[in-house]
C-alpha positions as CSV (number, residue, x, y, z in Angstrom):
1,M,-81.6,135.3,259.2
2,N,-78.7,136.5,258.0
3,T,-76.5,139.0,260.0
4,V,-74.3,142.0,259.1
5,S,-71.8,143.3,261.1
6,L,-71.3,147.5,261.4
7,G,-68.1,147.5,262.6
8,D,-66.3,149.4,264.7
9,D,-66.6,152.7,262.8
10,L,-69.9,154.7,261.9
11,G,-68.3,157.7,262.1
12,I,-68.7,160.3,259.1
13,E,-66.3,158.7,257.3
14,A,-67.7,155.5,257.1
15,S,-71.4,156.2,256.2
16,A,-70.7,155.9,252.5
17,D,-69.0,152.6,253.2
18,L,-72.0,151.4,255.5
19,K,-74.7,151.8,253.2
20,Q,-73.4,150.5,250.6
21,R,-72.4,147.3,252.5
22,L,-76.2,147.3,253.9
23,S,-77.4,147.9,250.2
24,A,-76.0,144.2,249.4
25,H,-78.7,143.3,251.5
26,L,-82.0,145.3,250.7
27,E,-83.9,141.9,249.4
28,D,-82.5,139.6,252.4
29,P,-86.2,138.2,253.7
30,A,-85.0,139.2,257.2
31,L,-81.8,140.7,258.7
32,A,-79.7,141.0,261.7
33,L,-77.4,144.3,261.8
34,D,-74.9,143.2,264.9
35,G,-73.9,146.5,266.5
36,S,-72.4,145.4,269.9
37,A,-68.6,146.9,268.0
38,V,-69.7,150.3,267.3
39,K,-68.2,152.4,269.5
40,R,-67.7,156.1,267.5
41,V,-71.2,157.0,266.1
42,H,-71.9,159.6,263.7
43,T,-75.2,161.4,262.2
44,A,-74.5,160.7,258.6
45,A,-74.9,156.9,259.5
46,M,-77.4,156.7,261.5
47,Q,-79.2,158.4,258.4
48,V,-78.5,155.5,256.7
49,L,-79.5,153.1,259.0
50,C,-82.7,154.9,259.5
51,A,-83.0,154.8,255.8
52,F,-82.1,151.1,255.2
53,F,-84.6,150.1,257.9
54,L,-88.1,152.4,256.1
55,S,-86.5,150.7,252.5
56,R,-86.8,147.4,253.6
57,G,-90.1,147.9,256.3
58,E,-92.0,149.6,253.1
59,Q,-90.5,146.3,251.6
60,G,-92.8,143.9,254.1
61,R,-88.9,142.4,255.2
62,Q,-87.7,142.3,258.9
63,T,-84.6,144.1,259.7
64,E,-83.1,144.2,263.5
65,L,-80.4,145.3,265.7
66,A,-79.5,142.3,267.1
67,S,-76.8,143.4,269.4
68,C,-76.0,147.1,270.4
69,S,-73.1,148.4,271.8
70,D,-73.9,151.4,275.1
71,A,-72.4,153.8,271.9
72,L,-74.8,153.1,268.8
73,R,-77.8,153.2,271.8
74,D,-77.1,156.4,273.2
75,A,-76.6,157.8,269.5
76,A,-79.9,156.8,268.9
77,R,-81.9,157.6,272.4
78,L,-80.0,161.3,271.8
79,L,-81.3,161.5,268.2
80,G,-84.9,160.4,268.9
81,L,-84.2,157.2,267.2
82,S,-84.8,154.4,268.7
83,T,-88.3,153.4,268.0
84,Q,-87.1,153.5,264.3
85,L,-84.2,151.6,264.6
86,G,-86.7,148.8,266.7
87,L,-84.5,149.7,270.0
88,A,-86.3,149.6,273.4
89,T,-87.1,152.9,274.5
90,N,-86.3,151.3,278.2
91,E,-84.0,153.9,280.1
92,S,-81.5,150.5,280.9
93,S,-78.8,149.0,278.3
94,G,-79.0,145.5,277.2
95,D,-76.9,144.6,280.9
96,G,-79.1,146.2,282.9
97,Q,-77.0,149.3,283.2
98,Q,-78.8,153.0,284.1
99,L,-78.6,154.8,280.7
100,K,-77.0,158.4,280.8
101,Q,-80.3,160.6,281.0
102,P,-80.5,163.4,278.4
103,V,-78.0,166.1,277.4
104,E,-79.1,169.1,278.3
105,N,-77.6,172.7,277.5
106,P,-76.6,174.9,281.0
107,A,-76.5,178.1,279.2
């Protein structure tokens, strides 16, 4: 199984580059994405990841998020994308720490 690092910045500026890097792996039979270094996440990058997972899934190809930083895991949870990205939907991170509760608008 090939592994592709997502890097540390998944900001909006990095979304086009992310799409290009991932598209090179659309035909890989099995692929693991390493998100352990991700510190910054934007919704645009999450859309790219979801589209990538969906496209590969429709082709019957295996894709997994092998490692996931707290920033990436929290972004997926807050956007309701944990299931689409194959992340466990439990309320603890990989290191056993409790994740933050959903953001609420106090107004």
